[in-house]
C-alpha positions in Angstrom: -11.2 36.1 2.7 -8.5 38.2 1.4 -4.9 37.0 1.6 -1.8 39.0 0.9 1.3 37.0 -0.3 4.7 38.9 0.3 7.6 37.2 -1.6 10.4 38.5 -3.9 10.2 35.5 -6.2 7.8 36.2 -9.1 7.4 32.2 -9.5 6.5 31.6 -5.8 3.9 34.4 -5.8 2.5 33.0 -8.8 2.3 29.4 -7.7 0.8 30.6 -4.2 -1.7 32.8 -5.9 -2.8 30.0 -8.2 -3.4 27.7 -5.5 -5.2 29.8 -3.2 -7.4 31.4 -5.9 -8.5 27.8 -7.1 -9.6 27.2 -3.3 -11.8 30.5 -3.4 -9.5 32.7 -1.6 -9.0 36.5 -2.9 -5.5 36.9 -3.2 -3.1 40.1 -3.4 0.7 40.1 -3.6 3.7 42.2 -2.9 7.5 41.8 -4.0 8.9 42.9 -0.8 8.1 44.3 2.8 7.9 47.8 1.8 5.5 47.3 -1.1 3.5 45.0 1.3 3.5 47.7 4.1 2.1 50.3 1.7 -0.8 47.9 0.5 -1.8 47.0 4.0 -2.3 50.5 5.1 -4.6 51.0 2.2 -6.6 47.6 2.5 -6.1 45.3 5.6 -5.8 41.6 4.7 -7.3 38.7 6.5 -4.1 37.0 6.5 -0.4 37.6 5.4 1.9 34.9 4.1 5.2 36.5 4.4 8.8 35.4 3.2 11.5 35.9 5.7 14.2 37.1 3.3 13.6 39.9 0.9 15.3 43.2 -0.4 14.3 46.6 0.9 12.4 45.3 3.9 12.4 41.8 5.1 9.7 39.7 6.4 10.5 40.3 10.2 10.8 44.1 9.5 7.5 44.1 7.6 5.6 42.5 10.2 7.1 44.5 13.1 5.9 47.6 11.1 2.4 46.2 11.0 2.3 45.5 14.6 3.0 49.3 15.1 -0.1 50.3 13.4 -3.4 49.9 15.2 -5.7 48.5 12.4 -3.1 46.1 11.3 -1.5 44.9 14.3 -3.8 41.9 14.7 -3.6 40.6 11.1 -2.7 36.9 11.3 0.8 36.0 9.9 2.3 33.0 8.4 6.1 33.1 7.9 7.7 31.2 4.9 11.2 30.3 5.0 13.6 28.2 2.6 16.0 27.7 5.8 14.2 24.8 7.3 11.4 24.4 10.2 13.8 25.5 13.3 14.1 29.0 11.5 10.4 29.0 10.9 9.8 28.3 14.6 12.3 31.0 15.6 10.6 33.5 13.2 7.2 32.9 14.9 8.7 33.6 18.3 10.2 36.8 16.8 7.0 38.0 15.0 4.0 36.6 16.7 3.1 34.6 13.6 0.5 32.0 14.0 2.3 29.6 12.0 5.2 29.0 9.7 5.9 26.7 6.6 9.1 25.7 5.1 9.7 25.9 1.3 9.4 24.2 -0.9 5.9 23.3 0.0 3.0 21.5 -1.9 -0.5 22.8 -2.6 -2.0 20.5 0.2 0.3 22.0 2.9 -0.3 25.5 1.8 -3.9 25.3 2.0 -3.6 23.4 5.3 -1.5 26.0 6.9 -3.7 28.7 5.6 -7.0 27.3 6.8 -5.3 26.9 10.2 -4.0 30.1 10.3 -7.3 32.1 9.3 -9.1 29.9 11.9 -6.6 30.7 14.9 -6.5 34.4 14.1 -10.2 34.5 14.1 -10.3 32.6 17.5 -7.4 34.9 18.8 -9.4 37.9 17.8 -12.6 36.6 19.4 -10.7 35.8 22.5 -9.5 39.3 23.2 -9.9 42.1 20.7 -7.5 44.6 22.9 -4.4 42.2 22.8 -1.2 44.1 21.5 0.3 41.0 19.9 -1.2 37.9 18.3 -1.1 34.6 20.4 1.9 32.6 19.2 1.0 28.9 18.3 2.8 26.1 20.2 4.3 24.7 17.2 4.2 24.3 13.5 0.9 23.3 12.1 2.2 20.1 10.3 4.2 19.0 13.2 2.3 20.3 16.3 1.5 18.2 19.4 -1.7 17.9 21.0 -5.3 17.0 19.5 -5.4 16.5 15.9 -6.6 19.4 13.5 -9.9 19.0 11.6 -7.7 18.6 8.4 -6.0 15.6 9.7 -9.3 14.1 11.1 -11.0 14.6 7.7 -7.8 13.0 5.8 -7.9 9.9 8.4 -11.7 9.6 7.9 -11.3 9.5 4.1 -8.6 6.8 4.6 -10.9 4.5 6.6 -13.7 5.0 4.2 -11.4 3.9 1.4 -10.5 0.8 3.4 -14.1 0.0 4.0 -14.7 0.4 0.2 -11.8 -2.1 -0.5 -13.4 -4.7 2.2 -16.5 -4.3 0.7 -15.2 -5.2 -2.8 -13.3 -8.4 -1.3 -16.7 -9.3 0.3 -18.6 -9.1 -3.0 -16.0 -11.2 -4.8 -15.4 -13.8 -2.1 -18.8 -14.0 -0.2 -20.3 -16.7 -2.1 -16.9 -18.7 -2.1 -16.6 -18.4 1.6 -20.5 -19.6 2.2 -20.0 -22.5 -0.2 -16.7 -23.6 1.4 -17.5 -23.0 5.1 -21.3 -23.9 4.7 -22.3 -20.9 6.8 -25.1 -18.6 6.1 -23.1 -15.4 7.1 -24.3 -12.4 5.0 -22.0 -10.0 3.1 -22.1 -7.2 5.7 -20.9 -9.3 8.6 -18.2 -10.7 6.2 -17.1 -7.1 5.2 -17.1 -6.0 9.0 -14.8 -9.2 9.9 -12.5 -8.3 6.8 -12.2 -4.6 8.0 -11.6 -5.6 11.6 -9.1 -8.1 10.7 -7.1 -6.1 8.0 -5.8 -2.6 8.9 -6.1 0.1 6.2 -2.4 -0.4 5.3 -2.6 -3.9 4.8 -5.8 -3.5 2.7 -4.1 -0.8 0.6 -1.1 -2.9 0.1 -3.0 -6.0 -0.9 -5.0 -3.7 -3.5 -1.7 -2.4 -4.8 -0.3 -6.1 -5.0 -3.5 -7.2 -7.0 -3.0 -4.3 -9.3 0.4 -5.1 -9.9 -0.5 -8.7 -11.0 -2.6 -7.4 -13.9 -1.5 -8.9 -17.2 1.2 -6.9 -19.1 2.3 -3.3 -18.3 -0.7 -1.7 -19.3 -3.7 -0.8 -17.0 -6.9 1.0 -17.8 -6.5 4.2 -19.9 -8.4 6.8 -17.7 -7.8 9.9 -19.7 -5.9 11.5 -22.5 -5.4 15.2 -23.6 -2.8 17.7 -24.7 -0.3 19.9 -22.7 -1.1 22.8 -24.8 -4.6 22.6 -23.6 -4.2 21.4 -20.0 -1.0 22.4 -18.1 1.2 19.3 -17.2 1.5 20.5 -13.8 -2.3 20.6 -13.2 -2.6 17.1 -14.4 0.3 15.9 -12.0 -1.4 17.9 -9.2 -4.9 16.1 -9.6 -3.0 12.6 -9.8 -1.2 13.4 -6.6 -4.4 14.7 -4.7 -6.3 11.7 -5.9 -3.6 9.4 -4.9 -3.7 7.6 -8.2 -1.4 4.7 -9.1 -0.4 4.2 -12.9 1.8 5.5 -15.8 1.4 9.1 -17.3 3.2 9.5 -20.7 3.8 12.5 -22.3 4.9 12.5 -26.0 6.3 15.4 -28.2 7.6 14.7 -31.8 10.1 11.7 -31.2 10.5 12.2 -27.4 8.5 10.9 -24.5 8.6 11.1 -20.8 7.1 8.2 -18.8 6.0 9.2 -15.3 5.3 6.3 -12.9 3.1 7.0 -9.7 2.2 4.9 -6.8 -0.7 6.5 -4.7 0.1 9.9 -6.0 4.0 9.5 -5.1 6.5 9.6 -8.0 8.4 6.2 -8.0 10.3 7.0 -11.4 10.4 9.0 -14.6 12.0 7.8 -17.7 12.8 9.2 -21.1 12.6 8.1 -24.6 14.2 9.7 -27.6 15.7 12.5 -25.4 19.3 11.9 -26.4 22.2 11.5 -24.1 21.3 14.5 -21.7 19.1 12.4 -19.6 20.8 9.1 -19.7 21.7 7.7 -16.3 25.5 7.5 -17.2 25.5 11.5 -17.4 24.2 11.8 -13.8 26.8 9.0 -12.6 29.5 11.1 -14.2 28.5 14.4 -13.0 28.2 13.3 -9.4 31.7 11.9 -9.8 30.7 8.4 -8.8 32.5 6.7 -11.5 35.3 7.7 -13.8 34.6 8.2 -17.4 37.0 5.6 -18.8 35.6 3.1 -16.4 32.1 3.8 -17.4 32.9 3.5 -21.1 34.6 0.1 -20.6 31.6 -1.1 -18.5 29.1 -0.1 -21.3 31.3 -1.9 -24.0 31.2 -4.9 -21.9 27.4 -4.7 -21.4 26.9 -4.8 -25.1 23.2 -5.6 -25.8 22.3 -6.7 -22.2 18.9 -5.5 -21.0 19.9 -5.3 -17.3 19.2 -1.8 -15.8 22.6 0.1 -15.8 22.2 1.3 -12.1 21.3 -2.1 -10.9 24.4 -3.3 -12.5 26.6 -0.5 -11.0 25.4 -1.3 -7.5 26.1 -5.0 -8.0 29.7 -4.3 -9.3 30.4 -2.1 -6.3 30.5 1.1 -8.1 27.6 2.5 -6.5 25.7 2.3 -3.3 22.0 1.9 -3.1 22.0 5.5 -1.7 24.1 6.7 -4.7 21.7 5.1 -7.1 18.6 6.6 -5.3 20.2 10.1 -5.4 20.9 9.9 -9.3 17.6 8.3 -10.0 16.0 11.3 -8.0 18.0 13.9 -10.1 17.3 12.2 -13.4 13.5 11.7 -12.8 13.1 15.4 -11.6 14.9 16.7 -14.5 12.8 14.7 -17.0 9.6 16.0 -15.5 11.1 19.7 -15.7 11.8 19.1 -19.4 8.5 17.9 -20.0 6.8 20.9 -18.0 8.6 23.3 -20.4 7.1 21.5 -23.7 4.7 24.1 -25.3 2.8 21.4 -26.9 2.5 17.5 -26.9 0.0 14.6 -26.0 -0.4 13.0 -22.8 -2.4 9.7 -21.5 -2.7 8.1 -18.2 -3.0 4.4 -17.7 -4.5 3.6 -14.3 -2.9 0.9 -12.3 -0.3 0.3 -15.1 3.2 -0.8 -13.8 6.6 -0.6 -15.1 9.6 -2.8 -13.5 11.9 -0.2 -13.5 9.6 1.9 -11.3 8.9 -1.1 -9.1 12.7 -1.6 -8.5 13.4 2.2 -8.1 10.5 2.9 -5.6 11.5 6.5 -5.0 8.2 7.6 -3.3 8.8 11.3 -4.0 6.0 14.0 -3.3 5.1 15.5 -6.7 4.5 18.8 -5.4 8.2 19.6 -4.3 9.2 18.8 -8.0 6.3 20.8 -9.5 7.5 23.9 -7.3 11.0 23.8 -8.9 9.7 22.9 -12.3 7.5 26.1 -12.5 10.5 28.1 -11.3 12.6 26.6 -14.1 9.8 27.2 -16.6 10.0 30.8 -15.7 13.7 30.9 -16.2 13.6 29.3 -19.4 11.5 32.1 -20.9 14.0 34.6 -19.8 16.9 32.4 -21.2 15.3 32.0 -24.6 15.2 35.6 -25.0 19.0 35.5 -25.2 19.3 31.9 -26.6 16.7 31.8 -29.4 18.0 28.6 -30.7 20.5 25.6 -29.5 22.0 25.6 -32.9 23.6 29.2 -32.4 27.5 29.3 -31.9 28.5 31.3 -28.9 31.9 33.2 -29.0 33.8 34.6 -26.0 34.9 38.3 -25.8 38.6 37.8 -24.7 39.1 41.6 -23.8 35.9 41.3 -21.5 36.8 38.1 -19.9 40.3 39.4 -19.2 38.7 41.8 -16.7 37.0 39.1 -14.6 38.7 37.0 -11.9 38.4 33.4 -12.6 37.9 32.9 -8.8 34.7 34.8 -9.1 33.4 32.2 -11.7 31.2 29.1 -10.7 32.4 25.8 -11.7 29.7 25.5 -14.3 30.7 28.8 -15.7 34.3 27.7 -16.1 33.0 24.4 -17.7 30.9 26.2 -20.3 33.5 28.9 -21.0 36.1 26.2 -21.4 33.9 24.3 -24.1 33.3 27.6 -26.1 35.7 27.4 -29.1 33.8 29.5 -31.7 32.8 26.4 -33.7 30.5 24.5 -31.1 26.9 25.3 -30.9 25.0 25.3 -27.7 23.6 21.8 -28.4 27.4 20.7 -28.6 28.2 22.5 -25.3 25.6 20.6 -23.6 27.2 17.2 -24.9 30.8 18.2 -24.0 30.3 19.7 -20.6 27.7 17.0 -19.6 25.6 19.6 -18.0 21.8 19.9 -18.5 20.4 22.0 -21.1 18.9 24.2 -18.5 22.4 24.9 -16.6 24.3 25.5 -19.9 21.3 27.8 -21.1 21.5 29.7 -17.6 25.2 29.9 -17.7 25.1 31.3 -21.3 22.3 33.7 -20.4 24.4 35.1 -17.5 27.5 35.3 -19.8 25.7 37.0 -22.6 24.0 39.5 -20.0 27.3 40.3 -18.6 28.9 41.0 -22.0 31.4 38.2 -21.8 29.7 36.1 -24.5 28.1 37.0 -27.8 26.6 35.0 -30.8 28.7 34.5 -33.7 27.2 36.2 -36.9 
């Protein structure tokens, strides 16, 4: 099966291509509708994944152009949009697409919607080869009413099988005890069936998780180790998510470490060690303007050497709501993973069933896939940024004559903050500390300012 991916984002095309090729599909891509239309006239794909908003020729215009050509009018289309599910449904009505998918999306959702679209396109073609337009799907694949799709049934069957496995292990552990206490001669298979009938899969999974949490100490079984310069961190996280693993993945580079806590493949928390002040919770609290700087300083002074979690204490004292705390923990965890994803080298290790009390308290339950999509985009941007900012120790200088030609109203708040911090003496590293922005945000702003000629490096 040959799939055409049409999107103006290099990163999105790269992520989709890698996911589909790993699943055995042949993939070609195009940067906009005009490029895609030229390609489909040379070679007709089996499916087109099309972004809705692109320069030159947008997604809707491209699909309409395809529908006007005899040999491409029946190509099944999936519309991709960052504007939400409702927009996706509207795009399906406009274009006759067989499905839509909202960005950002994970590998599993992409593969599911791709398989569904190919199947539906084939069935539609078999039903009536002479139709002028493709049949419009009744709703988005991931939220459609009616009978369950094969992928959903397969996932449910796998879940039931896992529950039976847990029931069987409980029986092996308790069978002899039950027979001894009750005096019965009931066999293990009967006990296992009774356990599976009495406990739902959800209760069995929760019981297994609670037993795992009671393992002595914070460390579980070391499942695997490796290096990020040999195996991409994103691929490691994708595997752990796909296998719904519970445990702690630790990535170390020099004196820094990022600790990623997973529960059944979901991210509960990421923590940093030796990363300086950039990834401390206080920075996120201040940047969200949840607490005044002086008030936070007084609180930290009063804490002294206390070991209580800062976030929990801020909630207890009424500075933050639980929702506020969840928001800053999500941002902190995401940025720590983005940071680890751009490390060119380092070692990692996964401890299966390991726990951390901080993660148990946070219990974020975030899908890893959405974080990976943004992380890959940032890695691409970092490569561009580093072409201009080869070191965080360089000192940027403002070209006042060029800046005078720019209206401050046209500048973003981050740009104004970075410009205010540039004094001809501070390094990029100092500017990160002064502005309380992330390294990525400061680097992105400086890249834009250097490219536009407003800032240059001090010689």
